[in-house]
Each structure stands twice: as C-alpha cells, then as structure tokens.
C-alpha positions as CSV (number, residue, x, y, z in Angstrom):
1,M,-4.5,-1.5,5.7
2,L,-4.5,-1.0,9.5
3,R,-4.4,2.4,11.2
4,R,-3.8,3.2,14.9
5,V,-1.5,0.2,15.2
6,P,0.2,0.1,18.6
7,L,3.6,1.7,18.2
8,K,5.4,-1.3,19.7
9,L,4.0,-3.8,17.2
10,T,6.8,-5.2,15.0
11,A,6.6,-6.8,11.6
12,E,7.4,-10.1,13.2
13,G,4.6,-9.8,15.7
14,F,2.2,-8.8,13.0
15,L,3.2,-11.9,10.9
16,E,2.6,-14.1,14.0
17,I,-0.9,-12.8,14.2
18,L,-1.6,-13.3,10.5
19,N,-0.2,-16.8,10.6
20,Q,-2.6,-17.8,13.4
21,F,-5.5,-17.4,11.0
22,Y,-4.3,-16.9,7.5
23,P,-1.1,-18.9,6.8
24,C,-0.1,-18.7,3.2
25,G,-3.0,-16.3,2.6
26,Y,-1.0,-13.1,2.0
27,D,1.9,-12.1,-0.3
28,F,2.9,-8.7,1.0
29,V,3.3,-7.4,4.5
30,Y,4.7,-4.0,5.6
31,V,4.9,-2.3,8.9
32,P,6.6,1.0,8.2
33,R,9.1,2.1,10.8
34,D,10.2,5.6,11.9
35,K,14.0,5.4,11.7
36,V,14.5,8.3,14.1
37,K,12.1,7.2,16.8
38,A,12.8,3.5,16.3
39,R,9.1,2.5,16.3
40,N,6.4,1.9,13.7
41,V,4.3,4.8,12.4
42,A,0.9,3.3,13.5
43,L,0.3,1.8,10.1
44,A,0.4,-1.8,8.8
45,F,-0.2,-3.0,5.2
46,V,-1.1,-6.5,4.0
47,N,-2.1,-7.8,0.6
48,F,-4.1,-11.0,0.6
49,T,-4.0,-13.5,-2.2
50,D,-7.7,-14.1,-2.5
51,H,-11.0,-12.4,-1.9
52,R,-12.3,-14.9,0.7
53,T,-9.2,-14.5,2.9
54,A,-9.4,-10.7,2.6
55,E,-13.0,-10.7,3.7
56,A,-12.2,-13.0,6.7
57,A,-9.3,-10.8,7.7
58,Y,-11.4,-7.7,7.4
59,A,-14.0,-9.1,9.8
60,Y,-11.3,-10.2,12.2
61,F,-9.6,-6.8,12.4
62,Q,-13.0,-5.2,12.9
63,G,-13.5,-7.4,15.9
64,H,-16.6,-9.1,14.5
65,A,-15.3,-12.6,14.0
66,Q,-13.6,-13.2,17.4
67,P,-11.5,-11.3,20.0
68,M,-8.4,-9.8,18.4
69,D,-4.9,-10.6,19.5
70,P,-4.0,-8.2,22.4
71,R,-0.9,-7.1,20.5
72,L,-3.2,-5.2,18.2
73,G,-4.6,-3.0,20.9
74,S,-8.2,-1.8,21.0
75,H,-8.1,1.2,18.7
76,I,-7.1,-0.1,15.3
77,R,-9.1,0.8,12.2
78,V,-9.1,-1.4,9.1
79,S,-10.0,-0.1,5.6
80,Q,-9.7,-1.3,2.0
81,A,-6.6,0.0,0.3
82,D,-6.4,1.8,-3.0
83,V,-3.4,-0.3,-4.0
84,Q,-4.1,-3.9,-5.0
85,G,-1.3,-6.3,-5.6
86,V,2.3,-7.0,-4.6
87,D,3.6,-5.5,-7.8
88,L,2.1,-2.0,-7.2
89,N,3.2,-2.0,-3.6
90,L,6.8,-2.9,-4.4
91,A,7.0,-0.3,-7.2
92,Y,6.1,2.5,-4.8
93,F,8.5,1.2,-2.1
94,I,11.4,1.2,-4.6
95,A,10.4,4.6,-6.0
96,R,10.4,6.1,-2.6
97,N,13.4,4.3,-1.0
98,G,15.5,3.1,-3.9
99,M,16.9,-0.4,-4.6
100,A,19.5,-0.1,-1.9
101,D,16.7,-0.2,0.8
102,L,15.7,-3.6,-0.3
103,D,18.2,-5.0,2.2
104,N,16.7,-2.9,5.1
105,P,15.5,-5.3,7.8
106,H,12.4,-3.2,8.2
107,A,11.5,-3.3,4.5
108,P,8.3,-5.0,3.3
109,R,8.1,-8.8,3.5
110,V,7.1,-10.6,0.3
111,F,5.9,-14.2,0.0
112,Q,5.2,-16.7,-2.7
113,K,2.9,-19.6,-1.8
114,G,3.7,-19.0,1.9
115,R,7.5,-18.9,1.4
116,R,9.3,-15.6,2.1
117,I,11.4,-14.5,-0.8
118,S,14.0,-11.7,-1.0
119,L,12.9,-8.3,-2.1
120,L,15.4,-8.4,-4.9
121,E,13.9,-11.6,-6.2
122,A,10.4,-10.2,-5.8
123,A,11.4,-7.0,-7.7
124,K,12.7,-9.2,-10.6
125,M,9.3,-11.0,-10.7
126,H,6.9,-8.1,-10.2
127,V,8.2,-4.7,-10.9
128,T,8.5,-3.3,-14.4
129,M,10.4,-0.2,-15.6
130,Q,7.1,1.4,-16.8
131,L,5.5,0.8,-13.4
132,L,8.5,2.3,-11.6
133,E,8.5,5.3,-13.9
134,K,4.9,6.0,-13.3
135,A,5.2,5.5,-9.5
136,T,8.2,7.9,-9.4
137,E,6.3,10.5,-11.5
138,Y,3.3,10.5,-9.3
139,M,5.3,10.6,-6.1
140,R,7.3,13.6,-7.2
141,A,4.2,15.4,-8.4
142,V,2.5,15.0,-5.1
143,E,5.5,16.0,-3.1
144,A,6.0,19.1,-5.3
145,D,2.4,20.2,-4.8
146,R,2.5,19.5,-1.1
147,R,5.5,21.9,-0.8
148,R,3.6,24.5,-2.8
149,V,0.3,24.2,-0.8
150,P,1.1,22.3,2.4
151,S,-2.3,22.8,4.0
152,A,-4.4,21.9,1.0
153,S,-6.8,18.9,1.2
154,A,-6.6,18.2,-2.5
155,Y,-3.5,18.0,-4.7
156,A,-3.3,19.0,-8.4
157,V,-0.7,16.8,-10.2
158,P,0.1,16.3,-13.8
159,E,-2.2,14.0,-15.7
160,M,-1.0,10.4,-15.9
161,Q,-2.5,7.3,-17.4
162,T,-3.5,5.8,-14.2
163,V,-6.6,4.7,-12.3
164,Y,-7.3,5.8,-8.8
165,S,-9.9,4.0,-6.7
166,E,-11.8,5.5,-3.7
167,K,-10.6,4.5,-0.3
168,R,-13.4,3.4,2.0
169,D,-14.0,1.0,4.9
170,D,-15.0,-2.0,3.0
171,S,-13.8,-5.6,2.4
172,S,-10.0,-5.4,2.7
173,G,-6.9,-4.3,0.9
174,S,-3.2,-4.0,1.0
175,S,-2.5,-0.4,1.8
176,S,-3.8,3.2,2.3
177,R,-2.5,6.7,2.6
178,C,-4.1,8.1,5.7
179,G,-2.0,9.3,8.6
180,R,-1.9,12.1,11.2
181,A,0.4,15.1,10.7
182,S,1.9,17.1,13.5
183,N,-0.7,19.8,13.1
184,G,-3.5,17.3,13.6
185,A,-4.6,17.0,10.0
186,E,-4.6,13.8,8.1
187,T,-1.8,13.5,5.6
188,D,-0.1,11.1,3.3
189,L,2.4,8.9,5.1
190,S,3.1,6.5,2.2
191,D,3.3,8.1,-1.2
192,W,4.0,4.7,-2.8
193,S,0.4,3.7,-1.9
194,S,-1.8,4.7,-4.8
195,S,-4.0,2.6,-7.1
196,M,-2.2,2.7,-10.4
197,Q,-3.0,0.2,-13.1
198,M,-1.1,0.2,-16.4
199,A,-1.7,-1.2,-19.8
200,G,0.5,-2.1,-22.7
201,D,3.8,-4.0,-22.9
202,Q,5.5,-4.0,-19.5
203,R,9.2,-5.1,-19.1
204,S,10.7,-5.8,-15.7
205,L,13.6,-3.9,-14.2
206,F,15.8,-6.7,-15.3
207,G,14.6,-7.0,-18.9
208,R,12.2,-9.9,-18.4
209,P,8.6,-9.8,-19.6
210,H,6.3,-8.9,-16.7
211,Q,3.9,-11.6,-15.4
212,P,1.1,-9.8,-13.5
213,P,0.3,-11.7,-10.3
214,D,-3.2,-12.4,-8.9
215,R,-4.5,-9.6,-6.8
216,V,-7.4,-8.7,-4.6
217,N,-9.7,-6.0,-5.8
218,A,-12.9,-6.0,-3.8
219,E,-14.3,-2.9,-5.3
220,G,-14.5,-4.4,-8.8
221,S,-15.5,-2.5,-11.9
222,G,-17.9,-0.3,-10.1
223,S,-15.3,1.5,-8.0
224,Q,-15.6,5.3,-7.7
225,V,-12.9,7.6,-8.9
226,L,-11.4,9.8,-6.2
227,C,-10.3,12.6,-8.6
228,K,-11.5,15.0,-11.3
229,E,-10.0,16.6,-14.3
230,R,-9.5,20.3,-14.5
231,P,-10.0,22.3,-17.8
232,D,-6.2,22.7,-18.1
233,G,-5.7,18.9,-18.1
234,S,-4.4,18.5,-14.6
235,I,-6.0,16.0,-12.2
236,V,-7.1,16.9,-8.7
237,F,-6.9,14.1,-6.2
238,F,-9.1,14.2,-3.0
239,L,-7.0,12.5,-0.4
C-alpha cells in the first residue's frame, strides 16, 4: 500500500510503473478516486502474487533499489497491508460500493497471469457469500461506531470470527487503512481493507465452490494482533 501518492497519478500511470519492473507480478491494483474532486485520494493498493516480487517492490518504493519513477513524487510511503489476497480486497470493494460499481472505470483492476479480467469475472472466481457477509458486517460496525465516537482512536465493534494483523512498515502488501481526515487526524479511508480470514465451507456469490487463490502474507504465523477483547465480548481495534 502506498500513501502520499501524487494526486495526479492515475491507475493507468501506476500500472505503467509496475509493468516496468514487475510485469505479471501482481493480481490486484486499485487507485481510489475522489468522485467529487476528480482526483485520487493519495492512496494506491497493489497485491503481489509472490513474496519475492513483493519484497523487490517494497525496496523500490522505499527508494532503496534505484531511483523511483518521477510520477511517484518524492513523499510516498510504503507499508505492508493488513489485507492479503485478491479475494479479500474484492469482497470489501463490493461490500462498500455494490455490484453495480464493478463497471466503474476507476474500480480496481484484477489480473490473472498478467491478463486483465473483468471485475464480474473476478468476483465469480474469488468472492464468496460468506466473505461478503463478513465484510459487510465489519464495515457497518465500524461506520456505526465512528458516528457514535467520531474522534476516538479505537473502535469497539461486535465480535466476528476474523483475524486482524498489525499494520507496519515491513515487506509489502496489498492495502492499508491509513489516511488523513479534515481535522488532521489519521482516519480510515478504505473500510474494505481489513485482514479477514475465514474458515469452513465457502460458496461463491454465484453458487460455485470457492477456490482460494495464492496470496502474499509476509508476516506469517508470528503476526501480532491489533485488537483486544473486552469483558462484554466486544473487540476493540486500534487503527
């Protein structure tokens, strides 16, 4: 995930930069766009298909490997995401925007072995009903708690059977949730970005058995949990 992305950078420009060094090395790319201001929101998300490519990209975006493309500016920050995998990212996009937004020209780009596929095709392949239900539940809980305590730095939401990994500047990842609010505080600009892993039988939105894709998870089994359980059973997430 990249922060402080130049506001004029487009998804097409970001893909051109990625293809200079990592052709066919990613399967999900998203440059969120402000529909009112007609520009990006200073964030970019990319999910790489293997750990080696993710590490190389992380070094590049830090400026350690070689000079960065000037279109990236000089202030970007790269960090590992708490979402790993195209399936999780797609589930949150659909939960937040609905199926109708899959045709939006500024929606995420999904690739299979280097070939871009439609979001509808990608949803059929990767998104399950259970995954979408959990994504929707979490998104609504966070939004409800934000309305109740808008200035809080931690959100208490109903307990869900999910796993949340700590965000930190390390290796690489596909997304993150840090942004800057109008009051200067950091806030969540992409609720669909959370590290949710589900177990059990998963059926796709279209009734097909779900086939989990390969995903990058640089933190591994030793990742730290960015939440704690309260006595009443609710979970507090430190964002």
